[in-house]
C-alpha positions, -999 to 999 in steps of 0.1 A, spaced: -369 848 -457 -364 850 -498 -389 838 -520 -367 808 -533 -361 797 -492 -401 800 -492 -408 781 -521 -381 753 -508 -398 753 -471 -433 748 -488 -425 721 -507 -407 703 -477 -436 710 -450 -461 694 -477 -439 667 -476 -431 665 -441 -469 661 -431 -472 638 -456 -445 616 -441 -457 623 -406 -494 615 -416 -483 583 -430 -459 571 -400 -484 579 -374 -513 563 -392 -490 531 -400 -483 532 -363 -519 537 -348 -533 504 -373 -504 482 -355 -510 499 -320 -551 494 -328 -546 455 -339 -527 448 -308 -554 461 -283 -584 457 -303 -588 420 -284 -589 439 -250 -614 464 -261 -638 440 -274 -630 414 -246 -644 439 -221 -669 458 -243 -657 492 -241 -673 522 -253 -665 536 -288 -654 568 -267 -626 547 -251 -614 534 -284 -610 573 -292 -602 585 -265 -567 558 -258 -558 565 -295 -558 602 -292 -537 601 -262 -512 576 -279 -506 606 -309 -477 625 -290 -462 600 -278 -464 586 -315 -450 621 -329 -422 620 -308 -411 585 -320 -419 590 -357 -406 627 -361 -370 620 -372 -387 595 -401 -408 622 -414 -380 648 -412 -358 620 -433 -384 615 -460 -392 649 -460 -360 661 -472 -352 633 -490 -384 635 -511 -381 675 -515 -347 670 -527 -354 643 -551 -380 659 -566 -362 692 -572 -337 670 -586 -361 649 -611 -374 684 -622 -336 698 -629 -348 726 -605 -317 716 -581 -295 722 -612 -309 754 -618 -307 766 -582 -269 754 -580 -264 768 -617 -278 801 -605 -252 806 -576 -273 791 -548 -254 769 -531 -263 733 -518 -264 749 -477 -286 775 -487 -310 752 -502 -313 727 -472 -308 753 -448 -345 761 -443 -353 722 -443 -326 719 -415 -336 747 -395 -372 731 -393 -357 700 -381 -339 722 -350 -376 735 -345 -394 697 -342 -361 689 -320 -369 718 -296 -401 713 -299 -398 673 -293 -376 683 -261 -409 703 -246 -433 671 -255 -409 652 -237 -414 673 -205 -447 687 -207 -471 665 -229 -460 629 -237 -459 619 -198 -493 634 -192 -507 613 -222 -490 584 -212 -504 585 -182 -540 588 -195 -535 565 -220 -525 538 -195 -551 546 -172 -580 543 -200 -566 507 -207 -559 495 -173 -592 511 -153 -617 523 -180 -617 496 -203 -603 469 -181 -619 472 -151 -588 474 -124 -584 497 -97 -572 527 -111 -544 524 -80 -511 510 -94 -479 505 -71 -457 533 -73 -420 528 -84 -404 542 -51 -415 542 -15 -440 512 -16 -457 502 12 -475 469 14 -490 444 43 -486 405 39 -498 389 68 -481 397 104 -457 416 81 -452 453 67 -430 456 39 -411 487 26 -392 489 -10 -374 519 -19 -374 516 -55 -391 485 -74 -378 475 -112 -399 454 -126 -379 453 -164 -349 435 -144 -367 420 -119 -352 440 -91 -358 455 -58 -337 481 -40 -338 488 -3 -361 465 12 -374 465 48 -396 438 63 -408 446 97 -424 407 117 -449 419 141 -467 392 170 -500 390 171 -505 421 191 -488 439 168 -449 440 185 -422 438 161 -401 406 166 -377 411 137 -366 431 112 -348 426 79 -330 448 60 -317 443 25 -296 465 1 -317 449 -31 -333 416 -42 -333 399 -75 -359 375 -89 -351 342 -98 -369 308 -103 -365 298 -65 -382 338 -59 -365 365 -43 -331 365 -33 -317 396 -11 -284 407 -11 -258 425 14 -288 415 44 -289 424 81 -316 407 103 -323 420 136 -346 400 164 -359 421 190 -377 415 226 -418 417 221 -419 427 258 -391 456 260 -384 463 223 -349 454 233 -324 442 204 -315 406 209 -294 396 180 -279 410 147 -266 390 118 -256 403 87 -253 379 58 -242 384 21 -267 365 4 -303 350 14 -338 341 1 -367 367 7 -398 356 19 -420 377 -1 -453 366 -21 -452 396 -48 -434 386 -83 -423 414 -106 -450 418 -130 -472 430 -94 -451 463 -94 -454 464 -134 -474 496 -151 -489 483 -182 -474 499 -212 -447 518 -189 -413 497 -201 -393 525 -204 -402 556 -177 -425 570 -205 -448 586 -178 -424 604 -162 -406 637 -173 -371 645 -178 -368 665 -147 -386 640 -127 -363 611 -138 -335 634 -132 -345 641 -96 -354 605 -88 -315 595 -106 -301 620 -79 -325 609 -49 -314 574 -53 -279 583 -59 -279 601 -25 -295 574 -3 -271 547 -17 -291 526 -44 -287 524 -81 -302 550 -99 -288 535 -136 -321 527 -156 -334 564 -144 -301 583 -154 -301 560 -189 -336 569 -197 -334 606 -185 -301 610 -209 -322 590 -239 -353 615 -233 -327 641 -242 -309 629 -271 -340 612 -287 -356 642 -301 -317 652 -319 -325 623 -343 -350 651 -360 -319 672 -367 -297 638 -378 -323 621 -403 -327 652 -419 -289 661 -424 -284 621 -431 -312 625 -460 -294 653 -482 -264 630 -493 -291 600 -501 -313 624 -520 -280 634 -543 -267 602 -543 -302 586 -560 -308 615 -581 -336 611 -605 -346 576 -595 -362 587 -563 -400 579 -558 -423 578 -532 -421 540 -525 -381 544 -524 -384 576 -502 -407 553 -476 -386 522 -477 -354 544 -478 -367 563 -445 -382 529 -429 -347 511 -432 -323 539 -421 -351 546 -392 -353 508 -380 -314 507 -383 -311 540 -362 -337 527 -334 -323 493 -334 -283 506 -327 -301 531 -303 -320 503 -285 -286 479 -283 -266 509 -267 -294 515 -245 -293 480 -230 -255 483 -228 -260 513 -203 -291 494 -185 -263 465 -178 -237 493 -167 -214 485 -201 -214 520 -211 -218 553 -189 -255 565 -190 -243 596 -213 -225 576 -236 -251 548 -241 -277 576 -248 -260 597 -268 -233 573 -289 -263 564 -314 -266 601 -325 -227 605 -328 -225 573 -351 -251 589 -379 -237 621 -377 -203 607 -385 -222 583 -412 -241 616 -424 -207 636 -426 -190 606 -443 -213 606 -470 -211 646 -478 -176 643 -481 -178 609 -510 -208 630 -525 -205 652 -551 -223 682 -543 
């Protein structure tokens, strides 16, 4: 690496580290004020405060690193522009492509690092932070409902649920076995899915079978398009606190679960969308670094730390809003999972390309 590239990378890394520290600190501060009542209410030990927030840091870094890349590139090029170093480099025959190359290569490295973190580190630390908050602080049982293959008992009933999706108030693959006092099967009810509404659970594509308790013979079988489902649990009973988007599952676990559900005839849409989103998310590091270049050149000498933070937060917020909206379309099956997860990246790449083409470099 040439001396000038090492110099540029050194400036960028210092600004990137500062930006990352600022954004992680702001995120932790907001998280602290949201959770502090829970800790105080249950008189949690100071060590639990530290353990909880330390385990939140990998997730936070994976979410704010694109903003740090954007601000790092923006402030680096802005500082060089303000001190006339950028003009001097270009006058000396160093192209803008060579100037920004070390920063973009670092963004590529961050993308690969965040992909690895999403597979190996983030899910584990999310599970630990949820365990600390739920069990160590609130004192609730550490065992929680699984997402799939849930077995439970209500009185004389045994219930099996293939998949619970509390986020959309839905169950898939519900089987209810009704027993008599001697634990002999009286009735079996199978439903392809169930949706929770004000009246309770409403099952769809239902098959009911009545059995003779003495012999076990099938007496009657009925198929109904829809009927109420006698289930005392509500969607929140299946929810793991803090897990709204499968953040405690690795990318490979999401892929396996989606594939398994699809083979069994159930709807794997939410897991497919989340799997693609977990892959697409880290690429925002490259996109934000690329997008920062024309913004920095356009702003010229007027760049300041306050402007850098404001611009980074503004662009980052816009990206996350667009990304979340497109994921919602994916969850509702309006867009295919691949399109829903990657469309925001494509839109911002096109925006960055347009800014480059309309900027005098």
